[in-house]
C-alpha positions as CSV (number, residue, x, y, z in Angstrom):
1,M,0.0,0.0,0.0
2,R,1.3,3.4,-1.0
3,E,2.4,5.7,1.9
4,P,-0.1,8.6,2.2
5,I,1.1,12.0,1.1
6,I,-1.1,14.9,2.1
7,G,-0.9,18.5,0.9
8,A,-1.8,21.3,3.2
9,V,-2.4,24.9,2.0
10,D,-2.0,27.5,4.7
11,Q,-3.4,30.7,3.3
12,G,-2.4,33.4,5.8
13,T,-2.5,37.2,5.8
14,G,1.2,37.6,5.2
15,S,2.0,34.6,3.1
16,T,0.7,31.4,1.5
17,R,2.4,28.2,2.5
18,V,2.0,24.7,1.2
19,L,3.5,21.7,2.9
20,L,3.5,18.0,2.1
21,Y,3.1,15.5,5.1
22,D,3.3,11.8,5.5
23,S,1.1,9.8,7.9
24,K,3.6,10.3,10.7
25,G,3.3,14.1,10.4
26,R,6.7,14.5,9.0
27,T,7.3,17.4,6.5
28,L,8.3,16.1,3.1
29,A,8.5,19.5,1.4
30,R,7.6,23.2,2.1
31,A,7.1,26.3,-0.1
32,Q,6.1,29.8,0.8
33,R,5.2,33.0,-1.0
34,T,4.9,36.4,0.6
35,L,1.7,38.3,0.0
36,H,1.1,42.0,-0.4
37,T,-1.5,44.0,1.6
38,T,-2.8,47.4,0.5
39,F,-4.4,50.2,2.5
40,P,-6.3,52.4,0.0
41,H,-8.0,54.5,2.6
42,A,-7.7,55.0,6.3
43,G,-8.9,51.8,8.0
44,W,-9.2,49.8,4.8
45,V,-7.2,46.7,4.3
46,E,-7.2,44.7,1.1
47,Q,-5.4,41.9,-0.8
48,D,-5.4,40.8,-4.4
49,P,-7.4,37.6,-4.9
50,E,-5.4,36.7,-8.0
51,E,-2.1,37.1,-6.1
52,L,-3.4,34.6,-3.5
53,W,-4.5,32.2,-6.2
54,E,-1.2,32.4,-8.1
55,A,0.8,31.9,-4.8
56,T,-1.2,28.8,-4.1
57,L,-0.5,27.3,-7.5
58,A,3.2,28.2,-7.3
59,C,3.6,26.7,-3.9
60,M,1.8,23.5,-4.8
61,R,4.0,23.0,-7.9
62,E,7.1,23.8,-5.9
63,V,6.5,21.3,-3.1
64,M,5.6,18.5,-5.5
65,A,8.8,19.2,-7.4
66,A,10.9,19.3,-4.2
67,A,9.4,16.0,-2.9
68,G,9.8,14.4,-6.3
69,V,6.1,13.4,-6.5
70,T,3.5,13.8,-9.2
71,P,0.0,15.1,-8.5
72,D,-1.7,11.7,-8.9
73,V,0.1,10.3,-5.8
74,L,-1.3,12.9,-3.5
75,T,-3.8,11.4,-1.1
76,A,-5.7,14.6,-0.6
77,V,-5.3,18.4,0.0
78,G,-6.6,20.3,3.0
79,L,-6.9,24.0,3.5
80,A,-6.3,26.4,6.4
81,N,-7.1,30.1,5.9
82,Q,-7.1,33.5,7.5
83,T,-10.6,33.7,8.9
84,E,-13.2,36.6,8.3
85,S,-11.4,37.8,5.2
86,F,-13.6,37.4,2.1
87,L,-14.4,38.5,-1.4
88,L,-17.4,38.6,-3.7
89,W,-17.4,37.1,-7.2
90,D,-19.6,36.5,-10.2
91,R,-20.6,32.9,-9.8
92,R,-21.2,32.6,-13.5
93,N,-17.5,33.0,-14.5
94,G,-15.6,33.3,-11.2
95,R,-14.6,36.9,-11.8
96,A,-13.8,38.8,-8.6
97,V,-16.1,41.7,-7.9
98,T,-14.2,42.9,-4.9
99,P,-10.7,42.6,-3.7
100,V,-10.1,40.3,-0.7
101,I,-11.5,42.5,2.1
102,N,-9.2,41.6,5.0
103,W,-10.2,40.7,8.5
104,Q,-8.3,43.8,9.7
105,C,-10.4,46.1,7.5
106,R,-12.7,48.5,9.4
107,R,-15.0,49.7,6.6
108,G,-18.0,48.0,8.3
109,A,-17.5,49.9,11.5
110,A,-20.3,52.4,10.9
111,I,-22.8,49.6,10.2
112,C,-21.7,48.0,13.5
113,D,-22.3,51.3,15.3
114,R,-25.8,51.6,13.9
115,L,-26.7,48.0,14.9
116,R,-25.2,48.6,18.4
117,A,-27.3,51.8,18.8
118,G,-30.3,49.7,17.7
119,G,-29.7,47.3,20.6
120,H,-28.7,44.3,18.4
121,A,-25.3,43.5,19.8
122,E,-26.5,40.9,22.3
123,T,-28.8,39.2,19.8
124,I,-25.8,38.8,17.5
125,R,-23.6,37.5,20.3
126,V,-26.1,34.9,21.4
127,A,-26.6,33.5,17.9
128,T,-23.0,33.7,16.6
129,G,-20.8,33.9,19.7
130,L,-19.2,37.0,18.3
131,P,-18.9,40.6,19.5
132,L,-20.4,43.1,17.2
133,D,-17.2,44.3,15.6
134,A,-16.1,45.1,12.0
135,T,-13.5,42.3,12.2
136,F,-16.1,39.9,11.1
137,S,-17.5,39.6,7.6
138,A,-21.2,40.5,7.6
139,P,-20.9,44.3,8.1
140,K,-18.4,44.6,5.3
141,V,-20.6,42.5,3.0
142,R,-23.4,44.9,3.7
143,W,-21.0,47.8,3.0
144,A,-20.0,46.3,-0.4
145,L,-23.7,45.9,-1.5
146,D,-24.3,49.5,-0.4
147,Q,-21.3,50.9,-2.2
148,L,-20.8,48.8,-5.3
149,P,-23.5,48.9,-8.0
150,E,-22.2,45.8,-9.8
151,A,-22.4,43.8,-6.6
152,R,-26.1,44.9,-6.2
153,R,-26.9,44.0,-9.8
154,L,-25.4,40.5,-9.5
155,A,-27.1,39.9,-6.2
156,A,-30.4,40.9,-7.7
157,R,-29.9,38.1,-10.3
158,D,-28.7,35.5,-7.7
159,A,-25.4,35.6,-9.5
160,L,-23.2,37.0,-6.7
161,A,-21.1,34.6,-4.6
162,F,-19.8,35.5,-1.1
163,G,-17.0,33.4,0.3
164,T,-14.3,33.4,2.9
165,L,-11.0,32.2,1.5
166,D,-11.6,28.5,1.9
167,S,-14.6,28.9,-0.4
168,W,-12.7,31.0,-2.9
169,L,-9.8,28.5,-3.1
170,L,-12.1,25.5,-3.3
171,W,-14.0,27.2,-6.1
172,R,-10.9,27.9,-8.0
173,L,-9.2,24.6,-7.5
174,S,-12.3,22.7,-8.6
175,G,-12.8,24.8,-11.7
176,G,-16.0,26.3,-10.2
177,R,-17.6,23.0,-9.3
178,I,-17.3,23.3,-5.5
179,Y,-19.1,26.1,-3.7
180,V,-18.9,25.3,0.0
181,T,-17.5,26.5,3.3
182,D,-16.8,24.7,6.5
183,A,-18.5,25.3,9.8
184,S,-15.5,26.9,11.4
185,N,-15.2,29.5,8.7
186,A,-19.0,30.1,8.6
187,A,-18.9,30.8,12.3
188,R,-16.7,33.8,11.7
189,T,-19.0,35.5,9.2
190,M,-21.6,36.8,11.7
191,L,-24.3,35.1,9.7
192,F,-24.1,31.6,11.1
193,N,-25.9,30.3,14.1
194,I,-23.4,28.2,16.0
195,R,-26.2,26.5,18.0
196,T,-28.3,25.3,15.1
197,Q,-25.3,25.0,12.7
198,R,-27.2,26.8,10.0
199,W,-27.2,30.1,8.2
200,D,-29.4,32.3,10.4
201,K,-32.4,33.9,8.6
202,A,-32.8,36.6,11.3
203,L,-29.2,37.7,10.9
204,L,-29.5,37.8,7.1
205,S,-32.5,40.0,7.6
206,L,-30.7,42.2,10.1
207,F,-27.9,42.8,7.7
208,D,-30.3,42.9,4.7
209,L,-28.4,40.2,2.8
210,P,-29.9,37.7,0.4
211,A,-29.4,34.0,1.2
212,S,-28.4,33.4,-2.5
213,L,-25.0,34.8,-1.6
214,L,-24.1,31.9,0.7
215,A,-22.2,28.7,0.1
216,A,-23.3,25.4,1.5
217,V,-21.9,24.7,5.0
218,R,-20.1,21.4,5.3
219,D,-18.0,19.5,7.8
220,S,-14.4,20.4,8.3
221,S,-13.3,17.0,7.1
222,E,-15.0,15.4,4.1
223,V,-14.3,15.0,0.4
224,Y,-15.8,18.1,-1.1
225,G,-14.8,17.2,-4.6
226,V,-11.6,17.1,-6.7
227,C,-9.1,19.5,-8.0
228,S,-9.7,20.2,-11.7
229,R,-7.4,18.0,-13.9
230,Q,-6.6,21.1,-16.0
231,I,-4.8,22.7,-13.0
232,F,-2.2,20.1,-12.0
233,G,-2.9,17.3,-14.4
234,A,-4.7,15.0,-11.9
235,E,-7.9,15.0,-9.9
236,I,-6.6,15.4,-6.3
237,P,-9.3,15.0,-3.6
238,L,-10.1,18.3,-1.8
239,A,-10.9,16.9,1.6
240,G,-10.7,19.3,4.5
241,A,-10.9,22.9,5.4
242,A,-11.0,25.1,8.5
243,G,-9.9,28.4,9.8
244,D,-6.2,28.9,10.6
245,Q,-6.6,28.9,14.4
246,S,-8.9,25.9,14.3
247,C,-6.3,24.1,12.4
248,A,-3.6,25.2,14.9
249,L,-5.7,23.9,17.8
250,L,-5.9,20.5,16.1
251,G,-2.3,20.5,15.0
252,L,-1.2,21.1,18.6
253,G,-3.2,18.0,19.6
254,C,-5.8,20.0,21.7
255,V,-8.7,17.6,21.1
256,Y,-10.1,17.3,24.6
257,P,-12.2,19.8,26.5
258,G,-10.0,22.1,28.6
259,M,-6.9,21.7,26.4
260,A,-5.6,25.1,25.3
261,K,-3.1,26.7,23.0
262,V,-1.6,30.1,22.2
263,T,-0.2,31.0,18.8
264,Y,2.2,33.8,19.3
265,G,2.5,35.7,16.1
266,T,1.8,39.4,15.2
267,G,-1.0,39.0,17.8
268,A,-1.6,36.2,20.2
269,F,-4.5,33.8,19.7
270,I,-5.7,31.9,22.7
271,W,-8.0,29.0,22.0
272,I,-9.6,26.6,24.5
273,N,-11.4,23.4,23.4
274,T,-14.8,23.4,25.2
275,G,-16.1,20.2,23.7
276,P,-19.6,19.5,22.1
277,E,-21.4,22.4,23.7
278,P,-20.9,26.1,23.1
279,Q,-19.8,28.0,26.3
280,F,-20.9,31.6,26.7
281,L,-18.8,32.5,29.8
282,D,-17.9,36.1,29.3
283,P,-18.7,38.7,26.6
284,G,-15.0,39.4,26.3
285,L,-14.3,36.0,24.9
286,V,-15.4,34.8,21.5
287,T,-17.5,31.5,21.4
288,T,-16.8,29.8,18.1
289,V,-16.7,26.5,16.2
290,A,-13.3,24.8,16.3
291,W,-14.3,22.1,13.8
292,R,-17.2,19.9,12.7
293,L,-16.8,16.2,12.1
294,N,-19.6,13.8,11.1
295,G,-22.1,16.6,11.6
296,M,-21.0,17.2,15.3
297,A,-19.4,20.5,16.2
298,T,-16.5,20.9,18.6
299,Y,-16.6,24.4,20.1
300,A,-13.9,26.7,21.4
301,L,-13.4,29.9,23.4
302,E,-11.1,32.4,21.8
303,G,-9.2,35.2,23.3
304,F,-7.8,37.6,20.8
305,I,-4.7,39.7,21.8
306,I,-4.2,42.3,19.0
307,S,-0.5,43.0,19.6
308,A,2.2,40.5,20.7
309,G,5.0,39.9,18.2
310,A,4.1,43.2,16.6
311,I,5.3,45.0,19.7
312,V,8.7,43.3,19.6
313,R,8.9,44.3,15.9
314,W,8.0,47.8,16.9
315,L,10.8,47.9,19.4
316,T,13.1,46.9,16.6
317,D,11.9,48.8,13.5
318,A,10.3,52.0,15.0
319,L,12.3,52.6,18.2
320,G,15.6,50.9,17.5
321,I,15.8,49.5,21.0
322,L,16.4,46.0,19.5
323,R,18.8,45.2,16.7
324,S,16.5,42.3,15.8
325,P,13.4,40.6,17.5
326,E,15.6,37.6,18.3
327,E,17.7,39.9,20.6
328,S,14.8,40.4,23.0
329,A,15.3,37.3,25.0
330,D,18.9,37.9,25.9
331,L,18.4,41.6,26.5
332,A,15.5,41.0,28.9
333,A,17.4,38.3,30.7
334,A,20.3,40.6,31.3
335,V,18.4,42.6,33.9
336,P,16.9,41.2,37.1
337,D,13.6,43.0,36.7
338,T,12.0,45.9,34.7
339,G,13.4,48.6,37.1
340,G,9.8,49.7,37.9
341,V,8.8,50.0,34.2
342,L,5.3,48.8,33.2
343,F,4.1,48.6,29.6
344,V,0.5,48.8,28.4
345,P,0.4,46.8,25.1
346,A,-2.3,48.7,23.4
347,L,-0.6,50.0,20.3
348,A,-3.8,49.1,18.3
349,G,-6.2,49.0,21.2
350,L,-7.0,46.0,23.4
351,G,-8.8,42.9,22.3
352,S,-10.1,40.3,24.6
353,P,-11.5,40.6,27.2
354,Y,-11.9,44.4,26.9
355,W,-12.5,45.0,23.1
356,D,-11.4,48.6,23.8
357,A,-10.4,50.4,20.5
358,K,-9.8,53.8,22.2
359,V,-7.0,52.9,24.6
360,R,-3.4,53.4,23.5
361,G,-0.2,51.8,24.8
362,G,2.7,53.2,26.6
363,F,5.5,52.8,29.1
364,L,5.1,54.0,32.6
365,G,7.6,54.2,35.5
366,L,10.5,55.5,33.4
367,S,13.5,57.0,35.1
368,L,17.0,58.0,34.2
369,A,18.1,54.5,35.2
370,T,15.8,52.9,32.6
371,G,17.7,51.0,29.9
372,R,17.0,48.9,26.8
373,G,16.8,45.7,28.9
374,H,14.2,47.2,31.2
375,L,12.0,48.3,28.4
376,T,12.3,45.0,26.6
377,R,11.5,43.0,29.7
378,A,8.5,45.2,30.4
379,V,7.1,44.4,26.9
380,L,7.6,40.6,27.3
381,E,6.0,40.7,30.7
382,A,3.0,42.6,29.3
383,I,2.5,40.0,26.6
384,T,2.4,37.2,29.1
385,Y,0.1,39.2,31.4
386,R,-2.4,39.7,28.5
387,V,-2.5,35.9,28.0
388,R,-3.2,35.5,31.7
389,E,-5.9,38.1,31.6
390,V,-7.8,36.1,29.0
391,I,-7.4,32.7,30.6
392,G,-8.2,34.3,34.0
393,V,-11.7,35.2,32.7
394,L,-12.6,31.5,33.2
395,G,-11.9,31.7,36.9
396,E,-10.3,29.2,39.3
397,G,-12.1,25.9,39.6
398,N,-13.6,26.1,36.2
399,P,-13.1,22.6,34.5
400,L,-12.2,24.4,31.3
401,T,-9.3,26.3,32.9
402,P,-6.2,24.8,31.3
403,Q,-3.7,22.9,33.4
404,V,-1.2,23.0,30.6
405,L,-0.7,25.5,27.8
406,R,0.6,24.4,24.3
407,V,2.2,27.1,22.2
408,D,3.5,27.7,18.7
409,G,4.2,30.6,16.4
410,A,7.3,32.6,15.6
411,V,7.4,34.4,19.0
412,S,7.3,31.0,20.8
413,R,11.0,30.6,20.0
414,N,11.7,33.1,22.7
415,D,12.6,31.0,25.7
416,F,12.6,33.9,28.1
417,L,9.0,34.9,27.2
418,L,7.8,31.3,27.6
419,Q,9.4,31.0,31.1
420,L,7.7,34.3,32.0
421,Q,4.4,32.8,30.7
422,A,4.8,29.7,32.8
423,D,5.6,31.8,35.9
424,T,2.6,34.1,35.3
425,L,0.1,31.3,34.7
426,R,1.6,28.9,37.2
427,I,1.2,26.0,34.8
428,P,3.6,24.2,32.4
429,V,4.0,25.7,28.9
430,E,4.7,23.2,26.2
431,R,6.4,24.4,23.0
432,A,5.7,22.5,19.8
433,V,8.4,20.7,17.9
434,R,6.6,21.7,14.7
435,Q,6.1,25.4,14.2
436,E,3.8,24.7,11.3
437,S,0.9,23.5,13.5
438,T,-1.7,25.2,11.3
439,S,-0.7,23.3,8.2
440,L,-0.5,20.1,10.1
441,G,-4.1,20.6,11.3
442,A,-5.2,21.1,7.7
443,A,-3.4,17.9,6.7
444,I,-5.1,16.0,9.6
445,L,-8.5,17.2,8.4
446,A,-7.8,16.0,4.9
447,G,-6.3,12.7,6.1
448,L,-9.3,12.0,8.3
449,A,-11.6,12.2,5.4
450,L,-9.5,9.6,3.5
451,G,-9.0,7.2,6.5
452,V,-5.3,8.0,7.1
453,W,-6.2,8.4,10.8
454,A,-9.3,6.9,12.4
455,N,-10.2,10.0,14.5
456,V,-8.8,13.2,15.9
457,Q,-7.6,11.4,19.0
458,E,-5.3,9.2,17.0
459,A,-4.1,12.1,14.9
460,A,-3.4,14.1,18.1
461,E,-0.6,11.6,18.9
462,L,1.4,13.3,16.2
463,W,2.0,16.1,18.7
464,Q,5.4,16.4,20.2
465,A,6.9,18.9,22.6
466,D,10.2,20.6,21.9
467,R,10.6,21.9,25.4
468,I,8.4,22.2,28.5
469,F,8.7,25.4,30.7
470,C,7.6,24.8,34.3
471,P,6.8,27.7,36.7
472,H,9.6,28.4,39.2
473,A,9.3,32.1,40.2
474,A,7.9,33.0,43.7
475,R,4.1,33.2,43.4
476,E,3.8,36.2,45.7
477,S,6.2,38.3,43.6
478,V,4.5,37.4,40.4
479,E,1.0,38.1,41.8
480,S,2.0,41.4,43.2
481,R,3.5,42.6,39.9
482,Y,0.6,41.3,37.8
483,R,-2.0,43.1,40.0
484,H,0.0,46.3,39.8
485,W,0.1,46.0,36.0
486,Q,-3.7,45.4,35.9
487,R,-4.3,48.5,37.9
488,T,-2.1,50.4,35.5
489,V,-4.0,49.2,32.4
490,N,-7.3,50.2,34.0
491,L,-5.9,53.6,34.8
492,V,-4.8,54.1,31.2
493,R,-8.2,52.9,29.9
494,T,-9.9,55.5,32.2
495,L,-7.7,58.2,30.9
496,A,-8.5,57.3,27.3
497,E,-12.2,57.3,28.1
498,T,-12.2,60.7,29.8
499,S,-10.0,62.3,27.2
500,G,-12.4,61.4,24.5
C-alpha cells in the first residue's frame, strides 16, 4: 500500500504556505510566497485575490517538485485560511467583484455602530458567539452591497457569490464545481448560528443580505470534490478545510475539553477546546466552532490579543531598541527586573476581554536608570500578562481552565518569554516541535476524510513537545506585579475614556 502524502495549504495574511506531510506528520516539502497588503483608505485593508491564487498554485507546484512526486500520488489536499477575510465574485464566471476584504479592515464599523445603537449586539452574540465588531464579515458584505452597483446587480440576479478564502480557493481549485465553506469559517461571518449550525435567517434580515450569496456549509473533514485536472494534471481530492486557528488547535493536539493553545505571532490567539457544547462564559471571549466532524461540532473559546510579536517588531523597527526581534530574550534576561517600568500593550487598542479600541499603549515608570533591557523585559512581561488576563476570565475551579498550555508561532521561539508565561500562569507551557501547527491541522482534516487516521484522538498523537517550561518564580512576587500591572491598564483605559 502506498504511503499517504497529504498536501496542506495555509493561506495566511502575510503569506501562502504549502506543505506535504506523510502519515507520521513528517514534513516532506515546504514552499512559501509572501503576500502584499494594500491600504487604499484609512482603516481599509485589502489583498489581491489573484495574487493569493497564483501563490497557491506556485507553492503547490514547488512542493511537488521538491518532494519528487506527481499530483496523482497525493492522497488529498486540506486548506487552512485566514478567517473573516472574504471576497465577492460573479458565480457565472468566477470573476472577482471585490478585492479580498481583509479581517483587519474597518470599513464596516459604521454599520456596527448603527446596529449597536439599535440594541442588536446581544442578539448577534447569542446567535453567533461574536462581539459586534467590524473584524467579522457581515458588516463589510453589507458595505459592499451598499457601495458597489455591480455587486447589487449581480445579487439581484442571484449571480453573486460571497466566500471566505476557503470557499474561494475550493471554487478555483475545482474549476467552479465546489461552492462550500466549512462550519469553522461560517462561524466567523456573523451570519451563522453556532447552536443550530445553519445560516441564520434573522441575521440575514438584520444585515439585509440575500441567502443566495451563501455557500453550503459542510463538515471540516470530508471530500468536497476534486481539483480540476486542468490545473495540475490530476484530480486530487479536496478533503478538508478550516480556519487557521482551528487548524492550529488541532495540529497542537488539543482535542479534549480544557486543552488550550496560544499561537504567538503578530498578535496572540488563545483557543480553549470546550467540547460538544458552546460555552458563553464572558462577553469578552469569542465563542466559536473549532471544527465539525460527522455533523457534530466541537466548540472553542477564543481570546484575541491584538499585539504581541508586533510590539517586539515595533521595538526593533520603529524605536531601534532591539537590533532584531531575536535579541529580545537575551536583552530582557540581562536585567533582574524591569526597574519599575510597566508597559500597556495597546498599540492598536486592546482585544479580549476588553474590546477597547480607544485605549493606546505606553511605558510607565520610566527613570534616568531605565535601559534597553528594562523596556524589553516590560514588553515581554506585558504580553504574558495579557494571556493570563484572557485565561483568567474562566476563573479558578472552572473545569475548562487549562492545566497545561501548548504554544506555537514565531514568538514562541523566545525561551525567556515562555518562562515568564509559565511563571505568570503557574502552569507548564509546552512548545511544539513543529512550528507549522496550522498546516499540520489542515493535513489532519484532509487525512481523516481519506482514512489516514481513524479519528482526531489518533491524529493528536502526532503532537510532540520541543521543550516544557515549568513555573519556578515565587508566586507572591508574580501576583503582586501582575495586580499592579492590571491597575495600570485600568488607569490608562480610564484616561483614554475621559480624554475622548
